[in-house]
C-alpha positions as CSV (number, residue, x, y, z in Angstrom):
1,X,0.0,0.0,0.0
2,X,2.8,2.4,0.9
3,X,4.4,1.7,-2.6
4,X,1.1,2.5,-4.2
5,X,0.6,5.8,-2.3
6,X,4.1,7.0,-3.0
7,X,3.9,5.9,-6.6
8,X,0.6,7.8,-7.1
9,X,2.2,10.9,-5.6
10,X,5.1,10.5,-8.0
11,X,2.6,9.9,-10.9
12,X,0.8,13.1,-10.1
13,X,4.0,15.1,-9.9
14,X,5.3,13.6,-13.2
15,X,2.0,14.2,-14.9
16,X,1.9,17.8,-13.8
17,X,5.5,18.3,-15.0
18,X,4.7,16.8,-18.3
19,X,1.8,19.1,-18.8
20,X,3.9,22.1,-17.9
21,X,6.5,21.1,-20.5
22,X,4.2,20.1,-23.2
23,X,5.4,20.8,-26.8
24,X,5.2,19.0,-30.0
25,X,7.8,16.4,-31.1
26,X,8.7,15.0,-34.5
27,X,6.1,12.8,-36.2
28,X,7.0,9.0,-36.2
29,X,5.5,6.4,-38.4
30,X,4.2,3.1,-36.9
31,X,2.6,0.1,-38.6
32,X,-0.8,1.5,-37.7
33,X,-0.3,5.2,-38.5
34,X,1.7,8.3,-37.6
35,X,2.1,9.6,-34.0
36,X,3.3,12.7,-32.4
37,X,4.2,13.2,-28.8
38,X,5.6,15.8,-26.3
39,X,8.9,16.9,-24.9
40,X,9.5,15.7,-21.4
41,X,12.6,16.8,-19.5
42,X,14.8,16.6,-22.6
43,X,13.3,13.4,-24.0
44,X,10.7,12.9,-26.7
45,X,7.7,11.2,-25.0
46,X,5.0,9.4,-27.0
47,X,2.2,8.5,-24.5
48,X,-0.8,6.3,-24.8
49,X,0.0,4.6,-28.2
50,X,-2.5,1.8,-28.7
51,X,-0.8,-1.5,-29.4
52,X,-3.8,-3.9,-29.3
53,X,-7.5,-4.0,-29.7
54,X,-9.3,-5.6,-26.7
55,X,-12.4,-7.9,-26.6
56,X,-13.2,-9.1,-23.1
57,X,-11.6,-12.5,-22.3
58,X,-10.2,-12.9,-25.8
59,X,-6.5,-12.7,-27.0
60,X,-5.4,-9.2,-28.1
61,X,-6.0,-8.3,-31.7
62,X,-4.2,-5.8,-34.0
63,X,-5.1,-2.2,-33.8
64,X,-7.1,-0.6,-36.6
65,X,-5.0,1.7,-38.8
66,X,-5.6,5.5,-38.6
67,X,-5.1,8.1,-41.3
68,X,-4.2,11.3,-39.5
69,X,-1.3,12.0,-37.2
70,X,-2.4,10.7,-33.8
71,X,-1.5,13.0,-30.9
72,X,0.1,10.8,-28.2
73,X,0.6,13.5,-25.6
74,X,-1.1,12.2,-22.5
75,X,-1.3,8.9,-20.5
76,X,-3.6,6.3,-21.9
77,X,-6.1,4.5,-19.6
78,X,-5.0,2.0,-17.0
79,X,-6.9,-1.3,-16.9
80,X,-10.1,-1.6,-14.8
81,X,-9.2,-2.1,-11.2
82,X,-10.4,-1.2,-7.7
83,X,-10.1,2.5,-7.1
84,X,-11.2,4.7,-4.2
85,X,-11.9,7.7,-6.4
86,X,-14.0,8.2,-9.5
87,X,-12.2,7.9,-12.8
88,X,-13.1,8.8,-16.4
89,X,-12.9,6.3,-19.2
90,X,-9.8,8.1,-20.4
91,X,-8.1,7.3,-17.1
92,X,-9.4,3.7,-16.6
93,X,-10.9,1.4,-19.2
94,X,-11.1,-2.1,-20.5
95,X,-9.6,-0.7,-23.7
96,X,-6.3,-0.3,-21.8
97,X,-3.7,-1.8,-24.2
98,X,-1.5,1.3,-24.6
99,X,2.2,1.9,-24.3
100,X,4.6,4.8,-23.9
101,X,7.9,5.5,-25.5
102,X,10.7,7.8,-24.5
103,X,13.7,8.5,-26.7
104,X,16.3,11.2,-27.3
105,X,17.3,10.4,-30.9
106,X,14.9,9.0,-33.5
107,X,17.9,8.1,-35.8
108,X,19.8,6.0,-33.3
109,X,19.9,2.3,-32.7
110,X,19.8,2.2,-28.9
111,X,19.0,-0.7,-26.5
112,X,15.3,-0.8,-25.5
113,X,14.2,-1.1,-21.9
114,X,10.6,-2.5,-21.7
115,X,9.0,-1.8,-18.3
116,X,6.3,-3.9,-16.7
117,X,4.8,-2.0,-13.7
118,X,4.1,-3.5,-10.3
119,X,0.8,-4.1,-8.5
120,X,0.7,-7.8,-8.7
121,X,-1.4,-9.2,-11.4
122,X,-4.3,-7.2,-10.0
123,X,-3.7,-3.5,-10.3
124,X,-1.2,-0.7,-11.3
125,X,-0.3,1.6,-14.2
126,X,2.7,2.6,-16.2
127,X,2.2,6.2,-15.0
128,X,3.9,5.3,-11.8
129,X,7.4,5.1,-13.3
130,X,7.9,7.5,-16.3
131,X,11.0,6.9,-18.4
132,X,12.0,10.3,-19.7
133,X,15.1,10.6,-17.5
134,X,16.2,7.0,-17.9
135,X,16.1,7.6,-21.7
136,X,19.1,9.9,-21.2
137,X,21.2,6.9,-20.3
138,X,21.5,6.0,-24.1
139,X,18.4,3.7,-24.1
140,X,14.9,3.9,-25.4
141,X,12.3,3.2,-22.7
142,X,8.9,1.6,-23.3
143,X,6.2,1.0,-20.7
144,X,2.8,-0.6,-21.0
145,X,-0.6,-1.0,-19.6
146,X,-2.4,-4.3,-20.0
147,X,-5.3,-6.3,-18.7
148,X,-5.1,-7.4,-15.1
149,X,-7.2,-9.1,-12.4
150,X,-10.3,-10.9,-13.6
151,X,-10.2,-9.2,-17.0
152,X,-6.8,-10.6,-17.7
153,X,-6.9,-14.0,-16.1
154,X,-10.4,-15.5,-15.9
155,X,-10.0,-19.1,-17.1
156,X,-13.2,-20.1,-19.0
157,X,-11.5,-22.8,-21.0
158,X,-13.6,-25.6,-19.6
159,X,-16.8,-23.8,-20.7
160,X,-16.1,-23.0,-24.3
161,X,-13.3,-23.6,-26.8
162,X,-13.8,-19.9,-27.8
163,X,-12.2,-19.0,-24.4
164,X,-9.3,-21.4,-24.6
165,X,-6.8,-18.6,-23.8
166,X,-8.9,-16.4,-21.5
167,X,-6.9,-17.4,-18.4
168,X,-3.7,-15.9,-19.8
169,X,-4.9,-12.9,-22.0
170,X,-3.3,-10.4,-19.6
171,X,0.2,-11.8,-20.4
172,X,-0.7,-12.3,-24.1
173,X,-1.2,-8.5,-24.0
174,X,2.4,-8.1,-22.9
175,X,3.6,-10.4,-25.7
176,X,1.6,-8.3,-28.2
177,X,3.3,-5.1,-26.9
178,X,6.7,-6.8,-27.4
179,X,5.7,-7.6,-31.0
180,X,4.8,-3.9,-31.4
181,X,8.3,-3.1,-30.2
182,X,9.8,-5.5,-32.7
183,X,7.8,-4.0,-35.6
184,X,8.1,-0.3,-34.6
185,X,10.8,0.7,-32.2
186,X,13.5,1.2,-34.9
187,X,11.5,4.3,-36.0
188,X,11.9,5.7,-32.4
189,X,15.7,5.1,-32.3
190,X,15.6,1.7,-30.7
191,X,17.1,-1.6,-31.6
192,X,14.5,-4.4,-31.8
193,X,17.3,-6.9,-31.5
194,X,18.4,-5.6,-28.1
195,X,15.4,-5.5,-25.8
196,X,15.5,-5.8,-22.0
197,X,12.4,-6.6,-20.1
198,X,12.4,-5.4,-16.5
199,X,9.8,-5.0,-13.8
200,X,9.4,-4.6,-10.0
201,X,7.1,-6.5,-7.6
202,X,4.3,-7.9,-9.8
203,X,6.2,-6.5,-12.7
204,X,9.1,-8.8,-11.7
205,X,6.7,-11.6,-11.7
206,X,5.6,-10.7,-15.2
207,X,9.2,-10.8,-16.3
208,X,9.6,-14.3,-14.9
209,X,6.4,-15.3,-16.6
210,X,7.6,-14.0,-20.0
211,X,10.7,-16.1,-19.5
212,X,8.4,-19.2,-19.6
213,X,6.2,-18.2,-22.5
214,X,7.2,-19.7,-25.9
215,X,5.4,-17.0,-27.8
216,X,7.6,-14.4,-26.2
217,X,10.8,-16.2,-27.3
218,X,13.0,-14.0,-29.4
219,X,11.1,-10.8,-28.6
220,X,13.5,-9.9,-25.7
221,X,17.2,-10.5,-25.0
222,X,17.8,-9.7,-21.4
223,X,15.7,-9.6,-18.2
224,X,15.8,-7.7,-14.9
225,X,13.7,-9.0,-12.0
226,X,13.3,-6.6,-9.1
227,X,11.6,-7.9,-5.9
228,X,9.4,-10.3,-7.9
229,X,9.8,-13.7,-6.5
230,X,6.6,-14.2,-4.6
231,X,5.4,-17.5,-6.0
232,X,2.4,-17.9,-8.3
233,X,1.0,-21.3,-7.4
234,X,-1.9,-21.4,-9.8
235,X,-2.5,-24.7,-11.5
236,X,-4.8,-25.3,-14.4
237,X,-7.1,-27.3,-12.2
238,X,-7.3,-24.3,-9.8
239,X,-8.1,-21.7,-12.4
240,X,-10.6,-23.9,-14.2
241,X,-12.4,-24.4,-10.9
242,X,-12.4,-20.7,-10.2
243,X,-13.7,-19.9,-13.7
244,X,-16.7,-22.1,-13.2
245,X,-17.3,-20.7,-9.7
246,X,-17.4,-17.2,-11.2
247,X,-20.2,-18.2,-13.7
248,X,-22.1,-19.8,-10.8
249,X,-21.8,-16.5,-8.8
250,X,-23.2,-14.7,-11.8
251,X,-26.0,-17.2,-12.4
252,X,-24.7,-17.8,-16.0
253,X,-25.0,-21.3,-17.3
254,X,-22.3,-22.7,-19.7
255,X,-24.6,-22.5,-22.7
256,X,-24.9,-18.8,-22.3
257,X,-21.4,-18.0,-21.2
258,X,-21.2,-15.1,-23.6
259,X,-23.5,-13.1,-21.3
260,X,-20.4,-12.6,-19.1
261,X,-19.1,-10.1,-21.6
262,X,-22.0,-7.7,-20.7
263,X,-21.6,-7.9,-16.9
264,X,-20.5,-4.5,-15.5
265,X,-16.9,-4.5,-14.3
266,X,-17.7,-3.8,-10.6
267,X,-20.2,-6.7,-10.5
268,X,-17.8,-9.0,-12.3
269,X,-14.9,-8.2,-10.0
270,X,-17.1,-8.7,-6.9
271,X,-18.3,-12.0,-8.3
272,X,-14.6,-13.0,-8.8
273,X,-13.8,-12.3,-5.1
274,X,-16.8,-14.3,-3.9
275,X,-16.0,-17.1,-6.3
276,X,-12.4,-17.3,-4.9
277,X,-13.7,-17.5,-1.3
278,X,-16.2,-20.3,-2.3
279,X,-13.7,-22.3,-4.4
280,X,-9.9,-22.1,-4.2
281,X,-9.7,-19.7,-1.3
282,X,-8.8,-16.0,-1.0
283,X,-5.2,-15.0,-0.6
284,X,-4.4,-13.2,2.6
285,X,-2.2,-10.1,2.6
286,X,1.4,-11.0,3.3
287,X,1.0,-14.6,2.0
288,X,4.4,-15.7,0.5
289,X,2.6,-17.0,-2.6
290,X,-0.2,-15.9,-4.9
291,X,-3.1,-17.6,-6.7
292,X,-6.4,-16.8,-8.3
293,X,-6.6,-14.3,-11.1
294,X,-3.0,-14.6,-12.5
295,X,-1.1,-16.5,-15.2
296,X,-1.7,-20.3,-15.4
297,X,0.5,-23.0,-17.0
298,X,-1.5,-24.5,-19.8
299,X,1.2,-26.3,-21.8
300,X,0.9,-23.8,-24.6
301,X,0.9,-20.1,-23.6
302,X,2.7,-20.7,-20.4
303,X,4.9,-23.7,-20.0
304,X,5.6,-23.5,-16.3
305,X,5.4,-21.1,-13.4
306,X,8.6,-19.1,-12.8
307,X,10.8,-19.1,-9.7
308,X,9.9,-22.8,-9.0
309,X,12.8,-22.7,-8.9
310,X,13.9,-21.6,-12.4
311,X,12.6,-20.7,-15.8
312,X,11.8,-22.4,-19.1
313,X,15.0,-23.8,-20.5
314,X,14.3,-22.4,-24.0
315,X,15.4,-19.0,-22.6
316,X,18.6,-20.1,-21.0
317,X,20.5,-17.7,-23.3
318,X,18.9,-14.6,-21.7
319,X,21.2,-12.8,-19.2
320,X,19.3,-12.1,-16.0
321,X,19.8,-9.6,-13.2
322,X,17.7,-10.3,-10.1
323,X,17.6,-8.7,-6.7
324,X,15.7,-7.4,-3.7
325,X,15.6,-4.6,-1.1
326,X,16.6,-5.0,2.5
327,X,13.2,-4.4,4.0
328,X,10.7,-5.0,1.2
329,X,7.2,-5.3,2.6
330,X,8.0,-5.7,6.3
331,X,6.5,-3.2,8.7
332,X,9.1,-0.5,9.4
333,X,10.0,-0.2,13.1
334,X,12.9,2.2,12.9
335,X,12.6,5.2,15.3
336,X,10.4,3.2,17.8
337,X,11.5,2.4,21.3
338,X,12.4,-1.2,21.1
339,X,14.7,-3.4,23.1
340,X,16.5,-6.6,22.0
341,X,14.3,-8.6,24.5
342,X,11.1,-7.1,23.1
343,X,12.3,-8.0,19.6
344,X,13.2,-11.5,20.7
345,X,9.7,-12.0,22.2
346,X,8.1,-10.9,18.9
347,X,10.5,-13.1,16.8
348,X,9.6,-16.2,18.8
349,X,6.1,-16.1,17.3
350,X,7.6,-16.8,13.9
351,X,10.9,-18.6,14.7
352,X,10.1,-20.5,17.9
353,X,13.1,-22.4,19.2
354,X,15.3,-21.1,16.3
355,X,14.9,-17.5,17.5
356,X,18.4,-17.2,19.0
357,X,19.8,-18.9,15.9
358,X,18.0,-16.3,13.7
359,X,19.5,-13.5,15.7
360,X,22.9,-15.0,15.6
361,X,22.7,-15.6,11.8
362,X,21.6,-12.0,11.3
363,X,24.5,-10.6,13.2
364,X,26.9,-12.8,11.2
365,X,25.3,-11.6,7.9
366,X,25.3,-7.9,8.8
367,X,28.1,-7.2,11.3
368,X,28.3,-3.6,10.1
369,X,24.8,-2.9,11.4
370,X,24.6,-0.8,14.6
371,X,23.6,-2.4,17.9
372,X,21.2,0.5,18.5
373,X,19.3,-0.4,15.3
374,X,19.6,-4.2,15.8
375,X,16.2,-4.8,17.4
376,X,14.3,-3.0,14.6
377,X,16.5,-4.6,11.9
378,X,15.7,-8.1,13.2
379,X,12.0,-7.4,12.8
380,X,12.2,-5.3,9.6
381,X,14.4,-7.4,7.3
382,X,12.6,-8.9,4.3
383,X,11.1,-12.3,5.0
384,X,9.4,-12.8,1.6
385,X,11.5,-12.1,-1.4
386,X,15.2,-12.7,-0.6
387,X,14.8,-16.4,0.5
388,X,13.2,-17.4,-2.8
389,X,15.6,-15.1,-4.8
390,X,18.5,-17.2,-3.4
391,X,16.8,-20.4,-4.4
392,X,16.1,-19.2,-7.9
393,X,19.7,-17.7,-8.3
394,X,21.1,-21.1,-7.1
395,X,19.1,-22.9,-9.7
396,X,20.1,-20.7,-12.6
397,X,23.5,-19.2,-11.7
398,X,26.3,-20.9,-13.7
399,X,23.9,-23.5,-15.1
400,X,22.6,-21.6,-18.1
401,X,24.2,-20.4,-21.3
402,X,23.8,-16.8,-20.1
403,X,25.1,-15.1,-16.9
404,X,23.1,-14.3,-13.8
405,X,23.8,-11.2,-11.7
406,X,22.4,-10.7,-8.2
407,X,22.1,-7.5,-6.2
408,X,20.6,-6.3,-2.9
409,X,19.5,-2.7,-2.4
410,X,20.1,-1.5,1.2
411,X,20.2,2.3,0.7
412,X,18.9,3.7,4.0
413,X,16.3,6.3,3.2
414,X,15.5,8.9,5.8
415,X,12.3,10.7,6.7
416,X,11.9,14.4,6.0
417,X,13.5,15.2,9.3
418,X,16.7,13.6,8.1
419,X,17.0,11.7,11.3
420,X,14.6,8.7,11.3
421,X,15.2,5.8,8.9
422,X,12.6,4.6,6.5
423,X,14.8,1.7,5.6
424,X,14.9,0.2,2.1
425,X,11.3,-0.6,1.4
426,X,9.6,-2.4,-1.4
427,X,9.8,-0.3,-4.5
428,X,12.0,2.4,-2.9
429,X,14.8,1.9,-5.4
430,X,12.6,2.8,-8.4
431,X,13.0,6.5,-8.2
432,X,16.8,5.9,-8.4
433,X,16.7,3.4,-11.2
434,X,14.5,5.7,-13.3
435,X,16.5,8.8,-12.1
436,X,13.4,10.7,-11.1
437,X,14.4,11.9,-7.6
438,X,13.2,15.4,-8.5
439,X,9.6,14.1,-8.8
440,X,9.9,13.2,-5.1
441,X,11.7,16.3,-3.8
442,X,9.0,16.9,-1.1
443,X,9.7,13.5,0.4
444,X,13.5,13.6,0.5
445,X,15.4,15.3,3.3
446,X,17.8,18.0,2.1
447,X,20.5,16.7,4.4
448,X,20.8,13.5,2.3
449,X,20.1,14.9,-1.1
450,X,23.6,14.6,-2.4
451,X,23.7,11.0,-1.4
452,X,20.4,10.4,-3.1
453,X,21.7,11.9,-6.3
454,X,24.7,9.7,-6.1
455,X,22.6,6.6,-5.9
456,X,20.2,7.8,-8.7
457,X,23.1,8.4,-11.1
458,X,24.7,5.1,-10.2
459,X,21.7,2.8,-10.3
460,X,20.2,4.2,-13.5
461,X,23.7,3.8,-15.1
462,X,24.0,0.2,-13.9
463,X,20.5,-0.7,-15.1
464,X,21.1,0.9,-18.5
465,X,24.5,-0.8,-18.8
466,X,23.0,-4.2,-18.3
467,X,20.5,-3.3,-21.1
468,X,23.3,-2.5,-23.4
469,X,25.3,-5.8,-23.2
470,X,24.0,-8.0,-20.5
471,X,26.8,-7.1,-18.1
472,X,26.1,-4.5,-15.4
473,X,29.8,-3.7,-14.7
474,X,30.5,0.0,-15.1
475,X,32.5,2.7,-13.5
476,X,31.5,3.3,-9.9
477,X,31.0,-0.3,-8.8
478,X,33.6,-3.0,-7.8
479,X,34.1,-5.9,-10.3
480,X,30.8,-7.8,-10.2
481,X,31.1,-11.5,-11.1
482,X,28.2,-13.7,-12.4
483,X,26.4,-15.5,-9.6
484,X,26.9,-19.2,-8.8
485,X,25.7,-21.1,-5.8
486,X,29.3,-21.6,-4.7
487,X,30.3,-17.9,-4.8
488,X,27.0,-16.5,-3.7
489,X,28.1,-13.2,-5.2
490,X,26.0,-10.1,-5.1
491,X,26.5,-6.3,-5.2
492,X,25.1,-4.6,-2.2
493,X,23.9,-1.1,-3.2
494,X,24.1,0.6,0.2
495,X,26.3,2.2,2.7
496,X,28.5,4.9,1.2
497,X,29.4,3.0,-1.9
498,X,28.5,-0.4,-3.5
499,X,30.3,-3.5,-2.2
500,X,30.6,-7.2,-3.0
501,X,29.2,-9.8,-0.7
502,X,29.6,-13.6,-0.9
503,X,26.9,-15.9,0.5
504,X,26.8,-13.5,3.5
505,X,23.2,-14.3,4.5
506,X,22.7,-17.9,3.3
507,X,22.4,-19.3,6.8
508,X,19.9,-16.5,7.8
509,X,17.8,-17.0,4.7
510,X,17.6,-20.7,5.2
511,X,16.1,-20.1,8.7
512,X,13.7,-17.6,7.3
513,X,12.7,-20.0,4.5
514,X,11.9,-22.8,7.0
515,X,9.6,-20.7,9.1
516,X,8.0,-18.1,6.8
517,X,7.0,-20.4,4.0
518,X,5.2,-23.2,5.9
519,X,2.0,-22.4,3.9
520,X,3.9,-23.0,0.7
521,X,5.2,-26.3,2.0
522,X,1.6,-27.3,2.9
523,X,0.3,-26.4,-0.5
524,X,3.0,-28.4,-2.3
525,X,2.4,-31.4,0.0
526,X,-1.3,-31.3,-1.0
527,X,-0.4,-31.0,-4.7
528,X,1.8,-34.1,-4.4
529,X,-1.0,-36.1,-2.6
530,X,-3.5,-35.0,-5.3
531,X,-1.2,-36.2,-8.1
532,X,-0.8,-39.7,-6.7
C-alpha cells in the first residue's frame, strides 16, 4: 500500500511536470499510423500509443490503422481495477492496451528497456514510473498498460473452446506489446534486437512469466527481475475451478457463457472475489505466494510457473539480473523504542526455538549494522523475497548459457526530518533506477540529497549498462562476477558505496525460509498427494 501511495504521488507530480513542459515532437510512423508526442525533460515522449484491440476474455487483436497523425501527448487509460476515487474512461478502461515510448534520438539504434509495472497481477499503471530521465542513459524506454485481475486472467477454457486462452490474456497483451516493439521501435531510435524486459514486484513476476512463454521467445534478449519472487502457485485445475465458480456466482450457465461479456466490471470483480472464497480460497495479505486471477501454465501459452525454482530452458541464453531490497514489505519499526528482548519476544512467534539462531545468523550476515538499530533490523528485514531469490539464483546461476547477476538494495532512506530511517522498502529503489528523484523532492530530506543523487546516477547507469550488453559492470562499482551457488556473489547497493558480498546471508535466509514459507510447503504437499 505504501508503494502505491508513493507511486501515485510521483505519478501526479510527473503528470503535472509533463503538462507544464508540453510541446510537439517529431512525427513518427508506426505500422498503424503516424504519431506525435511531447517533450518531457529533454526526451521525446509518446504516451498512450494503442498496441492492441481488446475484446473481453479474448486474446489481443491488431489495432485498426488510422489516417491522420495521432497525438500521443497524454497517458492512456489503466486497466479496470479497484479505485477509491471516481475515474473517467480516459483514465481507466477495459480498452487499456496502450504503451509509452521515451527516446532522445529517432535516428539512433539504442537498446530498448521494456518496463512492466508493479501491482501484482491485479492493479497498477505505467504512469507510476515515467521513463524520460532513464532515456538519457542512451536507451529507449517503453512501458505498457495491459489487462489485469479478472479481466486478464479468468479461465473459462472448460466452458467453451472460444475461451481457450482467457486465463492468460493479460500476459498475451504483454507479448503483443513486445511484438509492437519488434515492428516499430526502430523508428523511435531503438534496436528491436536488443530489448531488455524489466519490472518490479508484480512486474518482476511478469518478467519471470515471460521467460516461460514460448510466444515471447526472441522478442527480448535480457531480463531484470526486481523484488518479484513471490510464487504464483496457480495450476490449471485451480483456475478452471475458479472460472466455473465465477459463472455460478453470476448465475450464468455454460450454454450462455457469452453473457459474461455484458456484466458491468464492478459486478464482475465482486463475483470473482466471492468465487475465490467459495472455491480455491482467498489470498491473505502478506502470504508468500499468490493464486487466483493470475497466469496459469496451460502447456501452450505458459509452459511453467517461474521461480519454482527456475525458468523455461528455452530462454537459458537470456542474461538475468535479479535482486531485492533490505526491508521490502516488512512493517518498518525504525525510530520506535524497542529493546532486544522485546524483539526476541516478537520473533519467537515466527521462529520459535530457532529465534536465537535467527538473531545470531543476522549478526553474522550484517556485522556492520549498529547495535542500537539491531532490534528493529531483526523485525524489519525482508522475510518474503530474498529467500526465494537465493533459491532461484542457485538454480540458474552458472547453469545456463547466459550469466546471472544478483544484487541487494540497502540504501537507507530517511524521513523528511533527516533523522529517522525509512529503511529500504519495497519499490523504494525505483526513483533511483529511473533517475526521477526530483519528482519526489518533497519526500527527500535535504541533508541526504547529495547521497540520493549519487545513488540515482549510479543505479540508473547500472540498469542501462545491463540493457546494453547483459553485463552491469561499469565505473563506480567493484568488479561484479556472475552468480553461482558456490560464490553467492552479489553487489550490495548501500552504505557509502556499493560493495561485493559472498553468501553473506545464506544461513539466515535458510532459517527464514523454513519458518516463513510453511503455507507454501503445505500447498506443495497437498499437490503431491492429489497427483498420486
